[in-house]
N, CA, C, O and the ligand as a Tripos MOL2 file, in Angstrom:
@<TRIPOS>MOLECULE
protein
  289   287    73     0     0
PROTEIN
NO_CHARGES

@<TRIPOS>ATOM
      1 N         -54.2470  273.3620  -20.7490 N.3       1 MET1
      2 CA        -52.8730  273.5260  -19.8760 C.3       1 MET1
      3 C         -51.7520  273.0150  -20.5740 C.2       1 MET1
      4 O         -51.7890  272.0870  -21.3820 O.2       1 MET1
      5 N         -50.7250  273.6790  -20.2190 N.am      2 LYS2
      6 CA        -49.3850  273.2590  -20.7450 C.3       2 LYS2
      7 C         -48.3700  272.7470  -19.8270 C.2       2 LYS2
      8 O         -48.0570  273.4440  -18.8610 O.2       2 LYS2
      9 N         -47.8450  271.6640  -20.0080 N.am      3 ILE3
     10 CA        -46.8420  271.2680  -19.0550 C.3       3 ILE3
     11 C         -45.5050  271.0570  -19.8420 C.2       3 ILE3
     12 O         -45.5740  270.8810  -21.0590 O.2       3 ILE3
     13 N         -44.2520  271.0670  -19.1870 N.am      4 ASN4
     14 CA        -43.0450  270.9300  -19.7610 C.3       4 ASN4
     15 C         -42.5740  269.3170  -19.5610 C.2       4 ASN4
     16 O         -42.5500  268.8660  -18.4160 O.2       4 ASN4
     17 N         -42.3310  268.7620  -20.3080 N.am      5 CYS5
     18 CA        -41.9490  267.3130  -20.0680 C.3       5 CYS5
     19 C         -40.4250  267.4400  -19.4520 C.2       5 CYS5
     20 O         -39.5210  268.1270  -19.9280 O.2       5 CYS5
     21 N         -40.3670  266.6590  -18.3480 N.am      6 VAL6
     22 CA        -39.1270  266.8120  -17.5550 C.3       6 VAL6
     23 C         -38.0960  265.8260  -18.3960 C.2       6 VAL6
     24 O         -36.9310  265.7090  -18.0170 O.2       6 VAL6
     25 N         -38.4900  265.2700  -19.3180 N.am      7 SER7
     26 CA        -37.5060  264.3500  -19.9230 C.3       7 SER7
     27 C         -36.8580  264.9450  -21.1590 C.2       7 SER7
     28 O         -35.6760  264.6950  -21.4000 O.2       7 SER7
     29 N         -37.6650  265.8110  -22.0420 N.am      8 CYS8
     30 CA        -37.0440  266.3290  -23.1560 C.3       8 CYS8
     31 C         -37.2460  267.9320  -23.0890 C.2       8 CYS8
     32 O         -36.7070  268.6340  -23.9440 O.2       8 CYS8
     33 N         -38.0440  268.5120  -22.0390 N.am      9 GLY9
     34 CA        -38.0950  269.8380  -22.0470 C.3       9 GLY9
     35 C         -39.1720  270.4920  -22.9350 C.2       9 GLY9
     36 O         -39.3820  271.7020  -22.8420 O.2       9 GLY9
     37 N         -39.8800  269.6860  -23.8230 N.am     10 HIS10
     38 CA        -40.7790  270.1760  -24.6050 C.3      10 HIS10
     39 C         -42.0540  270.4690  -23.8750 C.2      10 HIS10
     40 O         -42.4110  269.8890  -22.8500 O.2      10 HIS10
     41 N         -42.7710  271.5070  -24.5500 N.am     11 SER11
     42 CA        -44.1960  271.7240  -24.0730 C.3      11 SER11
     43 C         -45.0530  270.7440  -24.5850 C.2      11 SER11
     44 O         -44.9960  270.3360  -25.7450 O.2      11 SER11
     45 N         -46.0640  270.2580  -23.5060 N.am     12 ILE12
     46 CA        -47.0270  269.3970  -23.9180 C.3      12 ILE12
     47 C         -48.2000  269.8950  -23.6200 C.2      12 ILE12
     48 O         -48.3850  270.3130  -22.4770 O.2      12 ILE12
     49 N         -49.3110  269.9540  -24.6680 N.am     13 PHE13
     50 CA        -50.4160  270.5920  -24.2370 C.3      13 PHE13
     51 C         -51.5680  269.5190  -23.8680 C.2      13 PHE13
     52 O         -51.7850  268.5070  -24.5340 O.2      13 PHE13
     53 N         -52.1880  269.8520  -22.8380 N.am     14 LEU14
     54 CA        -53.1610  268.8980  -22.1390 C.3      14 LEU14
     55 C         -54.4790  269.5420  -22.2790 C.2      14 LEU14
     56 O         -54.5640  270.7540  -22.0790 O.2      14 LEU14
     57 N         -55.4320  268.9060  -22.5770 N.am     15 ASP15
     58 CA        -56.7160  269.3560  -22.8250 C.3      15 ASP15
     59 C         -57.4890  269.4050  -21.4360 C.2      15 ASP15
     60 O         -56.8680  269.0100  -20.4490 O.2      15 ASP15
     61 N         -58.7730  269.8510  -21.2810 N.am     16 ASP16
     62 CA        -59.3920  270.1700  -20.0800 C.3      16 ASP16
     63 C         -59.7830  268.8190  -19.3030 C.2      16 ASP16
     64 O         -60.2970  268.8770  -18.1860 O.2      16 ASP16
     65 N         -59.5360  267.7010  -19.8930 N.am     17 ALA17
     66 CA        -59.6910  266.3990  -19.2500 C.3      17 ALA17
     67 C         -58.5290  266.3020  -18.0620 C.2      17 ALA17
     68 O         -58.5750  265.6050  -17.0480 O.2      17 ALA17
     69 N         -57.5690  267.1240  -18.4510 N.am     18 TYR18
     70 CA        -56.3890  266.6690  -17.2910 C.3      18 TYR18
     71 C         -56.3480  267.8380  -16.2420 C.2      18 TYR18
     72 O         -55.3440  268.0480  -15.5620 O.2      18 TYR18
     73 N         -57.5000  268.5890  -16.1470 N.am     19 ASP19
     74 CA        -57.5730  269.7220  -15.3750 C.3      19 ASP19
     75 C         -57.4470  269.1400  -13.9590 C.2      19 ASP19
     76 O         -56.7510  269.7160  -13.1220 O.2      19 ASP19
     77 N         -58.0970  268.0280  -13.6830 N.am     20 ASP20
     78 CA        -58.0500  267.4020  -12.2400 C.3      20 ASP20
     79 C         -57.6040  265.9340  -12.4060 C.2      20 ASP20
     80 O         -58.4260  265.0190  -12.4690 O.2      20 ASP20
     81 N         -56.1900  265.7320  -12.4800 N.am     21 PHE21
     82 CA        -55.7690  264.4500  -13.1300 C.3      21 PHE21
     83 C         -54.5740  264.1150  -12.3230 C.2      21 PHE21
     84 O         -53.6840  264.8980  -11.9890 O.2      21 PHE21
     85 N         -54.6650  262.8270  -12.0450 N.am     22 GLU22
     86 CA        -53.3870  262.1400  -11.2410 C.3      22 GLU22
     87 C         -53.2030  260.9300  -12.0050 C.2      22 GLU22
     88 O         -54.0790  260.0690  -12.0920 O.2      22 GLU22
     89 N         -51.9330  260.8470  -12.6270 N.am     23 GLY23
     90 CA        -51.6740  259.5890  -13.3500 C.3      23 GLY23
     91 C         -50.4740  259.9000  -14.4380 C.2      23 GLY23
     92 O         -49.8080  260.9310  -14.5230 O.2      23 GLY23
     93 N         -50.3980  258.8040  -15.1790 N.am     24 PRO24
     94 CA        -49.1320  258.8520  -16.3440 C.3      24 PRO24
     95 C         -49.7880  259.7690  -17.5870 C.2      24 PRO24
     96 O         -50.9740  259.7160  -17.9130 O.2      24 PRO24
     97 N         -48.9080  260.5050  -18.1300 N.am     25 VAL25
     98 CA        -49.0620  261.0910  -19.3610 C.3      25 VAL25
     99 C         -48.0290  260.7870  -20.2690 C.2      25 VAL25
    100 O         -46.8890  260.7750  -19.8040 O.2      25 VAL25
    101 N         -48.1740  260.5560  -21.3890 N.am     26 LYS26
    102 CA        -47.1050  260.1210  -22.3040 C.3      26 LYS26
    103 C         -46.6220  261.3640  -23.1390 C.2      26 LYS26
    104 O         -47.4470  261.9010  -23.8780 O.2      26 LYS26
    105 N         -45.5290  261.7840  -23.0800 N.am     27 CYS27
    106 CA        -45.0220  262.9130  -23.9490 C.3      27 CYS27
    107 C         -44.9640  262.2790  -25.3140 C.2      27 CYS27
    108 O         -44.4190  261.2150  -25.6080 O.2      27 CYS27
    109 N         -45.7220  263.2440  -26.2250 N.am     28 TYR28
    110 CA        -45.6950  262.5950  -27.6310 C.3      28 TYR28
    111 C         -44.5480  263.2200  -28.1920 C.2      28 TYR28
    112 O         -44.4800  262.9480  -29.3900 O.2      28 TYR28
    113 N         -43.5930  263.9690  -27.7930 N.am     29 VAL29
    114 CA        -42.3350  264.1980  -28.3860 C.3      29 VAL29
    115 C         -41.2280  263.2150  -28.2050 C.2      29 VAL29
    116 O         -40.5300  262.8470  -29.1490 O.2      29 VAL29
    117 N         -41.0700  262.7720  -26.9110 N.am     30 CYS30
    118 CA        -40.0880  261.9810  -26.6920 C.3      30 CYS30
    119 C         -40.5020  260.5870  -26.2580 C.2      30 CYS30
    120 O         -39.6730  259.7060  -26.0320 O.2      30 CYS30
    121 N         -41.7210  260.4290  -26.1580 N.am     31 GLY31
    122 CA        -42.5240  259.1940  -25.7580 C.3      31 GLY31
    123 C         -42.3580  258.8610  -24.4110 C.2      31 GLY31
    124 O         -42.9410  257.8770  -23.9550 O.2      31 GLY31
    125 N         -41.5430  259.6500  -23.6300 N.am     32 GLY32
    126 CA        -41.3100  259.4700  -22.0930 C.3      32 GLY32
    127 C         -42.6550  259.6740  -21.4440 C.2      32 GLY32
    128 O         -43.5410  260.4690  -21.7570 O.2      32 GLY32
    129 N         -42.6150  258.7140  -20.3930 N.am     33 LEU33
    130 CA        -43.8560  258.6000  -19.5230 C.3      33 LEU33
    131 C         -43.7930  259.5150  -18.3030 C.2      33 LEU33
    132 O         -42.9110  259.2950  -17.4740 O.2      33 LEU33
    133 N         -44.6290  260.4980  -18.1240 N.am     34 LEU34
    134 CA        -44.7280  261.4800  -16.9550 C.3      34 LEU34
    135 C         -45.7210  261.2210  -16.0160 C.2      34 LEU34
    136 O         -46.8810  261.0110  -16.3730 O.2      34 LEU34
    137 N         -45.3540  261.2150  -14.7730 N.am     35 GLN35
    138 CA        -46.2220  261.0950  -13.6450 C.3      35 GLN35
    139 C         -46.8110  262.3710  -13.2860 C.2      35 GLN35
    140 O         -46.0840  263.0950  -12.6060 O.2      35 GLN35
    141 N         -48.0210  262.8370  -13.6020 N.am     36 ILE36
    142 CA        -48.5150  264.2860  -13.3030 C.3      36 ILE36
    143 C         -49.4290  264.3190  -12.1940 C.2      36 ILE36
    144 O         -49.9720  263.2490  -11.9180 O.2      36 ILE36
    145 N         -49.6580  265.1470  -11.6280 N.am     37 LYS37
    146 CA        -50.8400  265.5230  -10.8810 C.3      37 LYS37
    147 C         -51.1790  266.9940  -10.9500 C.2      37 LYS37
    148 O         -50.3890  267.8840  -10.6330 O.2      37 LYS37
    149 N         -52.4550  267.1920  -11.4030 N.am     38 THR38
    150 CA        -52.9990  268.6160  -11.6020 C.3      38 THR38
    151 C         -54.3900  268.6630  -10.6430 C.2      38 THR38
    152 O         -55.0980  267.7380  -10.2470 O.2      38 THR38
    153 N         -54.4810  269.9900  -10.4520 N.am     39 GLU39
    154 CA        -55.5900  270.2490   -9.7070 C.3      39 GLU39
    155 C         -56.2770  271.6900  -10.0070 C.2      39 GLU39
    156 O         -55.6790  272.7420   -9.7800 O.2      39 GLU39
    157 N         -57.4670  271.6390  -10.4890 N.am     40 GLU40
    158 CA        -57.9750  272.9130  -11.0330 C.3      40 GLU40
    159 C         -57.0970  273.5440  -12.1250 C.2      40 GLU40
    160 O         -56.8280  274.7450  -12.0880 O.2      40 GLU40
    161 N         -56.7030  272.8270  -12.9810 N.am     41 GLY41
    162 CA        -56.0370  273.2200  -14.0740 C.3      41 GLY41
    163 C         -54.5750  273.6990  -13.8260 C.2      41 GLY41
    164 O         -53.9220  274.3130  -14.6690 O.2      41 GLY41
    165 N         -54.1190  273.3540  -12.5680 N.am     42 LYS42
    166 CA        -52.6760  273.7430  -12.4540 C.3      42 LYS42
    167 C         -51.9380  272.5860  -11.9180 C.2      42 LYS42
    168 O         -52.3760  271.8020  -11.0750 O.2      42 LYS42
    169 N         -50.6790  272.5430  -12.5280 N.am     43 LEU43
    170 CA        -49.9500  271.4970  -12.3170 C.3      43 LEU43
    171 C         -49.2360  271.5160  -10.9370 C.2      43 LEU43
    172 O         -48.5240  272.4290  -10.5200 O.2      43 LEU43
    173 N         -49.5800  270.2180  -10.2190 N.am     44 LYS44
    174 CA        -49.1210  270.0910   -8.9770 C.3      44 LYS44
    175 C         -47.7620  269.5500   -8.7490 C.2      44 LYS44
    176 O         -46.9540  270.0120   -7.9430 O.2      44 LYS44
    177 N         -47.5730  268.5020   -9.5490 N.am     45 SER45
    178 CA        -46.3900  267.6840   -9.5210 C.3      45 SER45
    179 C         -46.1250  266.9880  -10.8950 C.2      45 SER45
    180 O         -47.0300  266.6080  -11.6370 O.2      45 SER45
    181 N         -44.9790  266.8790  -11.1200 N.am     46 ILE46
    182 CA        -44.4710  266.1970  -12.4320 C.3      46 ILE46
    183 C         -43.1170  265.5300  -12.2480 C.2      46 ILE46
    184 O         -42.1460  266.1260  -11.7820 O.2      46 ILE46
    185 N         -43.1070  264.2260  -12.6490 N.am     47 ARG47
    186 CA        -42.0390  263.5780  -12.4750 C.3      47 ARG47
    187 C         -41.8630  262.3750  -13.4200 C.2      47 ARG47
    188 O         -42.8590  262.0280  -14.0540 O.2      47 ARG47
    189 N         -40.6940  261.6870  -13.5920 N.am     48 LEU48
    190 CA        -40.5280  260.7550  -14.2730 C.3      48 LEU48
    191 C         -40.5630  259.2850  -13.7410 C.2      48 LEU48
    192 O         -39.5320  258.7330  -13.3550 O.2      48 LEU48
    193 N         -41.7610  258.6830  -13.7350 N.am     49 PRO49
    194 CA        -41.9020  257.3250  -12.8250 C.3      49 PRO49
    195 C         -40.8380  256.2880  -13.0180 C.2      49 PRO49
    196 O         -40.6310  255.4240  -12.1660 O.2      49 PRO49
    197 N         -40.0860  256.3840  -14.2690 N.am     50 SER50
    198 CA        -39.2350  255.4650  -14.7890 C.3      50 SER50
    199 C         -37.8550  255.7450  -14.0460 C.2      50 SER50
    200 O         -36.9740  254.9110  -13.8320 O.2      50 SER50
    201 N         -37.8500  256.9750  -13.7290 N.am     51 MET51
    202 CA        -36.4910  257.1570  -12.8700 C.3      51 MET51
    203 C         -36.3730  257.1760  -11.5420 C.2      51 MET51
    204 O         -37.2950  257.7180  -10.9320 O.2      51 MET51
    205 N         -35.4490  256.7100  -10.9040 N.am     52 GLY52
    206 CA        -35.3900  256.6570   -9.5790 C.3      52 GLY52
    207 C         -35.7140  255.3700   -8.9810 C.2      52 GLY52
    208 O         -35.1250  255.0110   -7.9620 O.2      52 GLY52
    209 N         -36.6660  254.5970   -9.5700 N.am     53 MET53
    210 CA        -36.9240  253.1680   -9.3690 C.3      53 MET53
    211 C         -36.8750  252.2490  -10.3190 C.2      53 MET53
    212 O         -37.3040  252.5510  -11.4320 O.2      53 MET53
    213 N         -36.4260  251.1410  -10.1130 N.am     54 PRO54
    214 CA        -36.1380  249.9660  -11.0550 C.3      54 PRO54
    215 C         -37.4720  249.7950  -11.9160 C.2      54 PRO54
    216 O         -38.4140  249.2080  -11.3830 O.2      54 PRO54
    217 N         -37.5690  250.1500  -12.8780 N.am     55 HIS55
    218 CA        -38.9130  249.9800  -13.4930 C.3      55 HIS55
    219 C         -38.8330  248.6150  -14.4430 C.2      55 HIS55
    220 O         -39.7890  247.8410  -14.4930 O.2      55 HIS55
    221 N         -37.8050  248.4270  -15.0680 N.am     56 GLN56
    222 CA        -37.6070  247.1120  -15.7180 C.3      56 GLN56
    223 C         -36.8240  246.1010  -14.8760 C.2      56 GLN56
    224 O         -35.7010  246.2350  -14.3900 O.2      56 GLN56
    225 N         -37.7350  244.9700  -14.8030 N.am     57 GLN57
    226 CA        -36.8700  243.8420  -13.8980 C.3      57 GLN57
    227 C         -36.4610  242.7740  -14.7960 C.2      57 GLN57
    228 O         -37.1840  242.1890  -15.6030 O.2      57 GLN57
    229 N         -35.3680  242.6040  -14.5970 N.am     58 ALA58
    230 CA        -34.6450  241.4760  -15.3100 C.3      58 ALA58
    231 C         -35.3180  240.1350  -15.0690 C.2      58 ALA58
    232 O         -35.4370  239.7270  -13.9140 O.2      58 ALA58
    233 N         -35.7230  239.4950  -16.0060 N.am     59 PRO59
    234 CA        -36.1300  238.2810  -15.7870 C.3      59 PRO59
    235 C         -35.1520  237.3610  -15.0770 C.2      59 PRO59
    236 O         -34.0830  237.0750  -15.6170 O.2      59 PRO59
    237 N         -35.5020  236.8680  -13.8220 N.am     60 GLN60
    238 CA        -34.5090  236.0820  -13.2410 C.3      60 GLN60
    239 C         -35.0720  234.5700  -12.9780 C.2      60 GLN60
    240 O         -34.7520  233.6000  -13.6660 O.2      60 GLN60
    241 N         -35.7630  234.5440  -12.1150 N.am     61 HIS61
    242 CA        -36.4250  233.0300  -11.9570 C.3      61 HIS61
    243 C         -37.7600  233.0460  -12.4760 C.2      61 HIS61
    244 O         -38.5990  233.7860  -11.9600 O.2      61 HIS61
    245 N         -38.0270  232.3440  -13.3940 N.am     62 ASN62
    246 CA        -39.1490  232.1830  -14.1870 C.3      62 ASN62
    247 C         -40.0340  230.9530  -13.6020 C.2      62 ASN62
    248 O         -39.9930  229.8130  -14.0660 O.2      62 ASN62
    249 N         -40.8370  231.3630  -12.5140 N.am     63 VAL63
    250 CA        -41.5860  230.3460  -11.8260 C.3      63 VAL63
    251 C         -42.6350  229.8390  -12.4040 C.2      63 VAL63
    252 O         -43.1750  228.7920  -12.0450 O.2      63 VAL63
    253 N         -43.0850  230.7290  -13.5760 N.am     64 ALA64
    254 CA        -44.3630  230.3630  -14.2090 C.3      64 ALA64
    255 C         -44.0260  229.1170  -15.0750 C.2      64 ALA64
    256 O         -44.9470  228.5150  -15.6270 O.2      64 ALA64
    257 N         -42.9070  228.7620  -15.1940 N.am     65 LYS65
    258 CA        -42.4080  227.7650  -16.0750 C.3      65 LYS65
    259 C         -42.6240  226.2460  -15.2530 C.2      65 LYS65
    260 O         -41.6490  225.6430  -14.8040 O.2      65 LYS65
    261 N         -43.6690  225.8550  -15.1550 N.am     66 ALA66
    262 CA        -44.0520  224.6990  -14.6440 C.3      66 ALA66
    263 C         -43.5020  223.3320  -15.4720 C.2      66 ALA66
    264 O         -43.5960  223.3270  -16.6990 O.2      66 ALA66
    265 N         -43.0370  222.4020  -14.9000 N.am     67 PRO67
    266 CA        -42.5690  221.1700  -15.4550 C.3      67 PRO67
    267 C         -43.6930  220.3580  -15.9220 C.2      67 PRO67
    268 O         -44.6840  220.0840  -15.2450 O.2      67 PRO67
    269 N         -43.4990  220.0410  -16.9700 N.am     68 LYS68
    270 CA        -44.7610  219.1060  -17.6400 C.3      68 LYS68
    271 C         -44.6850  217.7600  -16.8860 C.2      68 LYS68
    272 O         -43.6640  217.1110  -16.6620 O.2      68 LYS68
    273 N         -45.9240  217.4680  -16.5430 N.am     69 GLU69
    274 CA        -46.2580  216.1850  -15.9620 C.3      69 GLU69
    275 C         -46.1880  215.0830  -17.0120 C.2      69 GLU69
    276 O         -46.6720  215.1250  -18.1430 O.2      69 GLU69
    277 N         -45.5100  214.0960  -16.4510 N.am     70 LYS70
    278 CA        -45.4480  212.9650  -17.4520 C.3      70 LYS70
    279 C         -46.6640  212.1710  -17.4000 C.2      70 LYS70
    280 O         -47.2270  211.8730  -16.3460 O.2      70 LYS70
    281 N         -47.0040  211.8780  -18.4090 N.am     71 GLN71
    282 CA        -48.1830  211.0380  -18.5490 C.3      71 GLN71
    283 C         -48.0200  209.6300  -18.7820 C.2      71 GLN71
    284 O         -47.9790  209.1410  -19.9110 O.2      71 GLN71
    285 N         -47.9220  208.9420  -17.6480 N.am     72 ALA72
    286 CA        -47.5080  207.3460  -17.8390 C.3      72 ALA72
    287 C         -48.6230  206.4840  -18.2020 C.2      72 ALA72
    288 O         -48.4420  205.2790  -18.3720 O.2      72 ALA72
    289 ZN        -40.4930  264.5090  -23.7470 Zn       73 ZN73
@<TRIPOS>BOND
     1     1     2 1
     2     2     3 1
     3     3     4 2
     4     3     5 am
     5     5     6 1
     6     6     7 1
     7     7     8 2
     8     7     9 am
     9     9    10 1
    10    10    11 1
    11    11    12 2
    12    11    13 am
    13    13    14 1
    14    14    15 1
    15    15    16 2
    16    15    17 am
    17    17    18 1
    18    18    19 1
    19    19    20 2
    20    19    21 am
    21    21    22 1
    22    22    23 1
    23    23    24 2
    24    23    25 am
    25    25    26 1
    26    26    27 1
    27    27    28 2
    28    27    29 am
    29    29    30 1
    30    30    31 1
    31    31    32 2
    32    31    33 am
    33    33    34 1
    34    34    35 1
    35    35    36 2
    36    35    37 am
    37    37    38 1
    38    38    39 1
    39    39    40 2
    40    39    41 am
    41    41    42 1
    42    42    43 1
    43    43    44 2
    44    43    45 am
    45    45    46 1
    46    46    47 1
    47    47    48 2
    48    47    49 am
    49    49    50 1
    50    50    51 1
    51    51    52 2
    52    51    53 am
    53    53    54 1
    54    54    55 1
    55    55    56 2
    56    55    57 am
    57    57    58 1
    58    58    59 1
    59    59    60 2
    60    59    61 am
    61    61    62 1
    62    62    63 1
    63    63    64 2
    64    63    65 am
    65    65    66 1
    66    66    67 1
    67    67    68 2
    68    67    69 am
    69    69    70 1
    70    70    71 1
    71    71    72 2
    72    71    73 am
    73    73    74 1
    74    74    75 1
    75    75    76 2
    76    75    77 am
    77    77    78 1
    78    78    79 1
    79    79    80 2
    80    79    81 am
    81    81    82 1
    82    82    83 1
    83    83    84 2
    84    83    85 am
    85    85    86 1
    86    86    87 1
    87    87    88 2
    88    87    89 am
    89    89    90 1
    90    90    91 1
    91    91    92 2
    92    91    93 am
    93    93    94 1
    94    94    95 1
    95    95    96 2
    96    95    97 am
    97    97    98 1
    98    98    99 1
    99    99   100 2
   100    99   101 am
   101   101   102 1
   102   102   103 1
   103   103   104 2
   104   103   105 am
   105   105   106 1
   106   106   107 1
   107   107   108 2
   108   107   109 am
   109   109   110 1
   110   110   111 1
   111   111   112 2
   112   111   113 am
   113   113   114 1
   114   114   115 1
   115   115   116 2
   116   115   117 am
   117   117   118 1
   118   118   119 1
   119   119   120 2
   120   119   121 am
   121   121   122 1
   122   122   123 1
   123   123   124 2
   124   123   125 am
   125   125   126 1
   126   126   127 1
   127   127   128 2
   128   127   129 am
   129   129   130 1
   130   130   131 1
   131   131   132 2
   132   131   133 am
   133   133   134 1
   134   134   135 1
   135   135   136 2
   136   135   137 am
   137   137   138 1
   138   138   139 1
   139   139   140 2
   140   139   141 am
   141   141   142 1
   142   142   143 1
   143   143   144 2
   144   143   145 am
   145   145   146 1
   146   146   147 1
   147   147   148 2
   148   147   149 am
   149   149   150 1
   150   150   151 1
   151   151   152 2
   152   151   153 am
   153   153   154 1
   154   154   155 1
   155   155   156 2
   156   155   157 am
   157   157   158 1
   158   158   159 1
   159   159   160 2
   160   159   161 am
   161   161   162 1
   162   162   163 1
   163   163   164 2
   164   163   165 am
   165   165   166 1
   166   166   167 1
   167   167   168 2
   168   167   169 am
   169   169   170 1
   170   170   171 1
   171   171   172 2
   172   171   173 am
   173   173   174 1
   174   174   175 1
   175   175   176 2
   176   175   177 am
   177   177   178 1
   178   178   179 1
   179   179   180 2
   180   179   181 am
   181   181   182 1
   182   182   183 1
   183   183   184 2
   184   183   185 am
   185   185   186 1
   186   186   187 1
   187   187   188 2
   188   187   189 am
   189   189   190 1
   190   190   191 1
   191   191   192 2
   192   191   193 am
   193   193   194 1
   194   194   195 1
   195   195   196 2
   196   195   197 am
   197   197   198 1
   198   198   199 1
   199   199   200 2
   200   199   201 am
   201   201   202 1
   202   202   203 1
   203   203   204 2
   204   203   205 am
   205   205   206 1
   206   206   207 1
   207   207   208 2
   208   207   209 am
   209   209   210 1
   210   210   211 1
   211   211   212 2
   212   211   213 am
   213   213   214 1
   214   214   215 1
   215   215   216 2
   216   215   217 am
   217   217   218 1
   218   218   219 1
   219   219   220 2
   220   219   221 am
   221   221   222 1
   222   222   223 1
   223   223   224 2
   224   223   225 am
   225   225   226 1
   226   226   227 1
   227   227   228 2
   228   227   229 am
   229   229   230 1
   230   230   231 1
   231   231   232 2
   232   231   233 am
   233   233   234 1
   234   234   235 1
   235   235   236 2
   236   235   237 am
   237   237   238 1
   238   238   239 1
   239   239   240 2
   240   239   241 am
   241   241   242 1
   242   242   243 1
   243   243   244 2
   244   243   245 am
   245   245   246 1
   246   246   247 1
   247   247   248 2
   248   247   249 am
   249   249   250 1
   250   250   251 1
   251   251   252 2
   252   251   253 am
   253   253   254 1
   254   254   255 1
   255   255   256 2
   256   255   257 am
   257   257   258 1
   258   258   259 1
   259   259   260 2
   260   259   261 am
   261   261   262 1
   262   262   263 1
   263   263   264 2
   264   263   265 am
   265   265   266 1
   266   266   267 1
   267   267   268 2
   268   267   269 am
   269   269   270 1
   270   270   271 1
   271   271   272 2
   272   271   273 am
   273   273   274 1
   274   274   275 1
   275   275   276 2
   276   275   277 am
   277   277   278 1
   278   278   279 1
   279   279   280 2
   280   279   281 am
   281   281   282 1
   282   282   283 1
   283   283   284 2
   284   283   285 am
   285   285   286 1
   286   286   287 1
   287   287   288 2
@<TRIPOS>SUBSTRUCTURE
     1 MET1         2 RESIDUE 1 A MET
     2 LYS2         6 RESIDUE 1 A LYS
     3 ILE3        10 RESIDUE 1 A ILE
     4 ASN4        14 RESIDUE 1 A ASN
     5 CYS5        18 RESIDUE 1 A CYS
     6 VAL6        22 RESIDUE 1 A VAL
     7 SER7        26 RESIDUE 1 A SER
     8 CYS8        30 RESIDUE 1 A CYS
     9 GLY9        34 RESIDUE 1 A GLY
    10 HIS10       38 RESIDUE 1 A HIS
    11 SER11       42 RESIDUE 1 A SER
    12 ILE12       46 RESIDUE 1 A ILE
    13 PHE13       50 RESIDUE 1 A PHE
    14 LEU14       54 RESIDUE 1 A LEU
    15 ASP15       58 RESIDUE 1 A ASP
    16 ASP16       62 RESIDUE 1 A ASP
    17 ALA17       66 RESIDUE 1 A ALA
    18 TYR18       70 RESIDUE 1 A TYR
    19 ASP19       74 RESIDUE 1 A ASP
    20 ASP20       78 RESIDUE 1 A ASP
    21 PHE21       82 RESIDUE 1 A PHE
    22 GLU22       86 RESIDUE 1 A GLU
    23 GLY23       90 RESIDUE 1 A GLY
    24 PRO24       94 RESIDUE 1 A PRO
    25 VAL25       98 RESIDUE 1 A VAL
    26 LYS26      102 RESIDUE 1 A LYS
    27 CYS27      106 RESIDUE 1 A CYS
    28 TYR28      110 RESIDUE 1 A TYR
    29 VAL29      114 RESIDUE 1 A VAL
    30 CYS30      118 RESIDUE 1 A CYS
    31 GLY31      122 RESIDUE 1 A GLY
    32 GLY32      126 RESIDUE 1 A GLY
    33 LEU33      130 RESIDUE 1 A LEU
    34 LEU34      134 RESIDUE 1 A LEU
    35 GLN35      138 RESIDUE 1 A GLN
    36 ILE36      142 RESIDUE 1 A ILE
    37 LYS37      146 RESIDUE 1 A LYS
    38 THR38      150 RESIDUE 1 A THR
    39 GLU39      154 RESIDUE 1 A GLU
    40 GLU40      158 RESIDUE 1 A GLU
    41 GLY41      162 RESIDUE 1 A GLY
    42 LYS42      166 RESIDUE 1 A LYS
    43 LEU43      170 RESIDUE 1 A LEU
    44 LYS44      174 RESIDUE 1 A LYS
    45 SER45      178 RESIDUE 1 A SER
    46 ILE46      182 RESIDUE 1 A ILE
    47 ARG47      186 RESIDUE 1 A ARG
    48 LEU48      190 RESIDUE 1 A LEU
    49 PRO49      194 RESIDUE 1 A PRO
    50 SER50      198 RESIDUE 1 A SER
    51 MET51      202 RESIDUE 1 A MET
    52 GLY52      206 RESIDUE 1 A GLY
    53 MET53      210 RESIDUE 1 A MET
    54 PRO54      214 RESIDUE 1 A PRO
    55 HIS55      218 RESIDUE 1 A HIS
    56 GLN56      222 RESIDUE 1 A GLN
    57 GLN57      226 RESIDUE 1 A GLN
    58 ALA58      230 RESIDUE 1 A ALA
    59 PRO59      234 RESIDUE 1 A PRO
    60 GLN60      238 RESIDUE 1 A GLN
    61 HIS61      242 RESIDUE 1 A HIS
    62 ASN62      246 RESIDUE 1 A ASN
    63 VAL63      250 RESIDUE 1 A VAL
    64 ALA64      254 RESIDUE 1 A ALA
    65 LYS65      258 RESIDUE 1 A LYS
    66 ALA66      262 RESIDUE 1 A ALA
    67 PRO67      266 RESIDUE 1 A PRO
    68 LYS68      270 RESIDUE 1 A LYS
    69 GLU69      274 RESIDUE 1 A GLU
    70 LYS70      278 RESIDUE 1 A LYS
    71 GLN71      282 RESIDUE 1 A GLN
    72 ALA72      286 RESIDUE 1 A ALA
    73 ZN73       289 GROUP 0 **** ****
């Protein structure tokens, strides 16, 4: 099956394992991540999961940084 990368427009060939598939596929041309859904070898939906929603969250409050206990 062939899909078109929505990021770079290149054709990406997917093997039979993707005939019924829902999940991320990485474009080997531009390295973009595509969220695809296929059914019976047909592409149902394709989108860029990194677009439209904030994927990278800026490190704000680092809660994991626990203060060290003083050993008296
Ligand atoms: Zn691409």
